[in-house]
C-alpha positions as CSV (number, residue, x, y, z in Angstrom):
1,M,0.0,0.0,0.0
2,E,1.1,3.5,-0.9
3,K,2.4,5.4,2.1
4,T,0.5,8.7,2.7
5,K,1.2,11.7,5.0
6,P,-0.9,11.8,8.1
7,E,-3.9,14.2,7.7
8,F,-3.0,17.7,9.2
9,D,-5.7,19.1,11.4
10,S,-5.5,23.0,11.3
11,T,-8.1,23.4,13.9
12,N,-5.6,22.1,16.6
13,P,-3.0,24.5,17.3
14,H,-0.9,21.9,19.0
15,T,-0.9,19.5,16.1
16,P,2.7,18.4,16.0
17,G,2.9,18.9,12.3
18,R,1.5,22.4,12.5
19,R,3.6,23.6,15.2
20,K,6.8,22.2,13.7
21,A,5.8,23.9,10.4
22,I,5.2,27.3,12.2
23,K,8.5,27.0,13.9
24,T,10.3,26.1,10.8
25,L,8.7,29.1,9.2
26,V,9.5,31.5,12.1
27,V,13.2,30.4,12.2
28,S,13.4,30.6,8.5
29,A,11.5,33.8,7.8
30,V,9.8,36.0,10.1
31,G,9.2,36.3,13.9
32,A,5.9,37.5,15.2
33,P,3.0,37.0,17.4
34,L,1.2,33.6,16.4
35,V,-2.5,33.0,16.0
36,F,-3.7,29.7,14.7
37,T,-6.4,29.3,12.1
38,S,-9.4,27.1,12.1
39,R,-9.5,26.1,8.7
40,K,-9.1,22.4,8.0
41,S,-6.8,21.2,5.3
42,K,-7.5,17.7,3.8
43,A,-4.6,17.8,1.5
44,A,-1.0,16.7,2.6
45,T,0.3,20.3,2.1
46,I,0.4,22.6,5.0
47,K,-0.9,26.0,4.3
48,L,0.1,29.0,6.4
49,T,-1.0,32.6,6.0
50,V,1.1,35.3,7.3
51,R,-0.1,38.8,7.8
52,D,2.4,41.7,6.6
53,P,1.9,45.5,6.8
54,G,1.5,45.8,3.0
55,G,3.1,48.6,0.9
56,P,6.8,48.2,0.3
57,Y,6.7,45.0,2.6
58,V,4.8,42.9,0.1
59,K,7.6,42.8,-2.5
60,A,10.2,42.8,0.2
61,M,8.7,40.1,2.3
62,T,7.8,37.7,-0.7
63,E,11.5,38.2,-2.1
64,A,13.1,37.6,1.4
65,F,11.0,35.3,3.1
66,Y,7.9,33.4,1.3
67,K,9.4,32.7,-2.0
68,P,12.6,31.1,-0.9
69,F,10.7,29.4,2.0
70,N,8.2,27.8,-0.3
71,E,11.0,26.8,-2.8
72,A,12.8,25.0,0.3
73,M,9.8,23.3,1.5
74,K,8.8,22.0,-2.0
75,G,5.1,22.1,-1.6
76,D,5.2,20.3,1.9
77,I,4.4,23.9,3.4
78,V,3.1,26.8,1.4
79,V,3.2,30.3,2.9
80,T,1.1,33.1,1.6
81,G,1.3,36.7,2.5
82,V,-1.8,38.9,3.1
83,I,-2.2,42.5,4.1
84,S,-4.4,43.7,7.2
85,Q,-5.2,46.9,8.7
86,H,-2.4,48.8,10.5
87,E,-1.4,47.7,14.2
88,P,-4.1,45.0,14.1
89,T,-4.1,44.5,17.8
90,A,-7.9,44.7,18.2
91,L,-8.2,42.2,15.0
92,I,-6.1,39.6,16.8
93,K,-8.3,39.7,19.8
94,S,-11.5,39.4,17.8
95,M,-10.1,36.4,15.9
96,V,-9.0,34.6,19.0
97,E,-12.2,35.4,20.9
98,S,-14.5,34.3,18.0
99,K,-12.2,31.4,16.9
100,T,-12.5,32.6,13.3
101,Y,-8.9,33.1,12.2
102,T,-7.6,35.1,9.3
103,W,-4.1,34.2,9.4
104,D,-1.7,32.0,11.4
105,I,1.3,34.2,12.0
106,A,1.3,38.1,12.4
107,G,4.3,40.3,11.5
108,G,4.9,44.0,11.0
109,F,3.7,45.8,14.1
110,S,4.8,47.3,17.2
111,I,6.3,44.9,19.7
112,A,5.9,46.8,22.8
113,S,2.0,47.5,22.2
114,T,1.5,43.9,21.1
115,N,3.3,42.5,24.1
116,A,1.5,44.7,26.6
117,L,-2.1,44.3,25.2
118,L,-2.0,40.6,23.8
119,E,0.4,38.5,25.7
120,G,-1.0,39.0,29.3
121,P,-4.5,38.2,28.2
122,G,-3.5,35.0,26.4
123,Y,-4.1,35.8,22.8
124,L,-0.7,34.5,21.7
125,E,1.1,31.1,21.5
126,K,4.5,30.8,22.7
127,L,7.1,30.5,20.0
128,E,9.5,28.2,21.9
129,I,12.5,28.7,19.2
130,D,14.7,30.8,21.3
131,S,17.3,28.1,21.3
132,D,17.9,28.0,17.5
133,P,21.0,29.4,16.5
134,E,19.4,31.7,13.9
135,V,17.1,33.2,16.3
136,Q,20.1,33.7,18.8
137,E,21.7,36.0,16.3
138,I,18.8,38.5,17.0
139,P,19.7,40.6,20.0
140,A,18.1,39.3,23.2
141,K,16.0,42.3,23.9
142,F,14.1,41.6,20.8
143,R,13.5,38.1,21.7
144,M,10.4,37.3,23.8
145,P,8.4,34.2,24.6
146,Y,5.6,35.2,22.4
147,L,7.1,37.8,20.2
148,L,10.4,38.0,18.0
149,G,11.8,41.1,16.5
150,Y,12.8,40.7,12.6
151,E,13.2,44.2,11.5
152,V,14.4,47.7,12.5
153,F,12.7,51.0,11.2
154,T,12.7,54.5,12.4
155,C,10.0,57.2,12.3
156,V,11.3,60.1,10.2
157,L,10.0,63.7,9.2
158,A,9.3,63.4,5.6
159,Y,8.8,66.6,3.6
160,R,8.3,67.5,-0.1
161,T,11.2,68.7,-1.9
162,D,9.1,70.8,-4.3
163,V,7.8,72.7,-1.3
164,Y,10.9,73.2,0.6
165,P,13.2,75.1,0.6
166,K,11.1,77.2,-1.8
167,K,8.4,77.9,0.6
168,A,10.3,78.0,3.8
169,P,13.5,76.5,5.3
170,I,13.8,72.7,5.3
171,P,12.1,71.2,8.4
172,T,14.8,68.9,9.8
173,T,13.8,68.4,13.5
174,W,10.7,67.9,15.5
175,K,10.9,71.5,16.7
176,D,10.6,72.5,13.1
177,L,7.5,70.5,12.7
178,W,6.1,72.5,15.5
179,D,7.3,75.9,14.3
180,V,4.3,76.9,12.2
181,K,5.4,80.4,11.9
182,R,8.9,80.0,10.7
183,I,8.0,77.0,8.5
184,P,4.4,77.3,7.3
185,G,2.9,74.4,5.4
186,V,0.4,71.7,5.6
187,R,1.3,69.1,8.4
188,S,-0.1,65.8,9.4
189,L,0.6,63.7,12.7
190,R,-0.2,60.2,13.5
191,K,-3.6,59.8,15.3
192,N,-2.0,57.3,17.7
193,P,0.3,58.0,20.8
194,F,3.1,55.7,19.5
195,Y,5.7,58.0,18.2
196,T,3.5,61.0,18.4
197,I,4.0,61.3,22.1
198,E,8.0,61.0,21.6
199,Q,7.9,63.7,18.9
200,A,5.8,66.0,21.2
201,V,8.5,65.9,23.9
202,M,11.3,66.2,21.5
203,A,9.7,69.3,19.9
204,Q,10.1,71.0,23.2
205,G,13.9,70.4,23.2
206,I,14.3,66.9,25.0
207,P,16.9,65.0,23.5
208,G,15.9,61.8,21.8
209,N,18.1,59.6,24.4
210,Q,16.5,61.3,27.3
211,V,12.7,61.0,26.2
212,Y,11.7,58.1,28.4
213,Q,13.4,59.4,31.4
214,Y,11.8,62.6,31.0
215,L,8.2,61.0,30.7
216,Q,8.8,58.5,33.6
217,K,9.8,61.6,35.8
218,N,7.1,64.1,34.5
219,G,4.2,62.1,33.2
220,F,2.4,62.6,30.0
221,E,1.2,66.1,30.7
222,P,4.1,67.9,29.1
223,A,3.6,65.9,26.0
224,F,-0.1,66.9,26.0
225,K,0.7,70.5,26.5
226,S,2.9,70.1,23.4
227,L,0.3,68.7,21.3
228,D,-2.1,71.3,22.3
229,Q,0.2,74.1,20.7
230,I,0.3,72.3,17.3
231,R,-3.3,70.4,17.1
232,K,-5.0,73.3,15.3
233,N,-2.4,73.3,12.7
234,V,-2.6,69.6,11.9
235,N,-4.6,69.4,8.8
236,I,-4.7,65.6,8.7
237,W,-4.3,62.9,11.4
238,W,-3.1,59.9,9.9
239,T,-4.2,56.3,10.8
240,G,-2.5,54.0,8.6
241,A,1.2,54.1,7.4
242,A,0.3,53.6,3.7
243,Q,-1.8,56.7,4.1
244,T,1.4,58.8,4.4
245,S,3.0,57.4,1.3
246,Q,-0.3,58.7,-0.4
247,L,-0.2,62.1,1.2
248,L,3.1,62.6,0.2
249,A,2.6,61.4,-3.3
250,T,-0.5,63.5,-4.1
251,G,0.9,66.6,-2.4
252,E,-1.9,66.7,0.2
253,V,0.5,67.4,2.9
254,D,3.8,69.3,2.9
255,M,5.5,67.4,6.0
256,V,4.6,64.3,7.9
257,P,6.1,62.1,10.4
258,T,6.2,58.7,8.8
259,F,8.4,55.3,8.7
260,N,11.7,55.5,6.5
261,G,10.0,52.7,4.2
262,R,6.9,54.4,3.7
263,A,8.8,57.7,2.7
264,Q,11.1,55.8,0.3
265,D,8.0,54.1,-1.1
266,A,6.6,57.5,-2.1
267,I,9.9,58.5,-3.6
268,D,10.5,55.3,-5.4
269,G,7.0,54.4,-6.4
270,D,5.3,57.6,-7.0
271,G,8.3,59.9,-7.6
272,A,7.1,62.2,-4.7
């Protein structure tokens, strides 16, 4: 009788084949919070869906992770990347509580916020891959039981070169973003405390390497007062990183804090 592979039950997150497949994927490709799907696969192939942030990540993660992984697995495991909303913490909670899963692994959102909101209440599965030599190459502070850092990015102040320095001096600091008299222009800020709080503090002259000590000592009130100074001059409060690329490309804003990859995407993809 011809030997066949055992049926893979994706409704059981602790199925050996499934856990091995996910660990193999995380070690070889991305590290991120894990959520397990309830879809049942009758075929021998294990299918895993990975959430990524979209935009420039689609091509980058496909070329760097999904494509070489799928080729190496030769059809035994097939990984597909999908795009979801920005910072999908609430979506993960909803999936786990309703047991209706859209993806198996989630990558590309803030570790700090995810760790605080999802790990404690039990919305994530442990990775259990810290002993792997490749994983150990990642700095220890980015390796957690439920989460694994796999990229480094920065939040930058992006501005349109067809506006500055023609319209005003080039904005190069967070103080410049707040200085609406000396550097006029259409401004946008993120409608989320991540990064916006830090920018509000640095706009008041606090050095970047002292921001968190300052907040710990003084609380958030100074940051809120700083935001009060500029909020009437903020024309658009962005909610998704892809939105910033579009705002820059269409000229709807003159300057905006965004992620370096999103600013580069506006330059490379849209000629902004």
